[in-house]
C-alpha positions in Angstrom: -1.3 -2.8 9.1 1.8 -2.7 11.2 4.9 -0.4 10.6 7.0 -1.8 7.8 4.2 -4.0 6.4 3.5 -3.9 2.7 0.2 -3.7 0.8 0.0 -6.2 -2.1 -3.3 -5.5 -3.7 -6.1 -3.0 -4.1 -8.5 -4.8 -1.8 -6.0 -4.7 1.1 -5.4 -0.9 0.4 -9.1 -0.3 0.5 -9.3 -2.0 3.9 -6.4 0.1 5.2 -8.1 3.3 4.0 -11.3 2.3 5.8 -9.4 1.7 9.1 -7.8 5.2 8.9 -11.1 6.9 7.8 -9.6 7.9 4.4 -7.1 10.2 6.2 -5.4 12.5 3.7 -1.9 11.5 5.0 -2.6 7.8 4.3 -0.9 7.6 0.9 0.9 5.0 -1.2 4.6 5.1 -2.0 4.8 3.8 -5.6 8.1 2.0 -6.2 8.2 0.7 -9.8 11.4 -1.3 -9.1 9.1 -3.9 -7.5 7.6 -4.6 -11.0 10.9 -5.3 -12.7 11.8 -8.9 -13.4 15.4 -10.0 -13.4 16.3 -12.7 -15.9 
């Protein structure tokens, strides 16, 4: 992961956690606005 890069799925997040040895400060920022669909 690089600064500013997004995680798009659980598998990618699991790989990220593995790289940081499940560090407690490696958290997700949940932004529900990304799940909204504009018609």
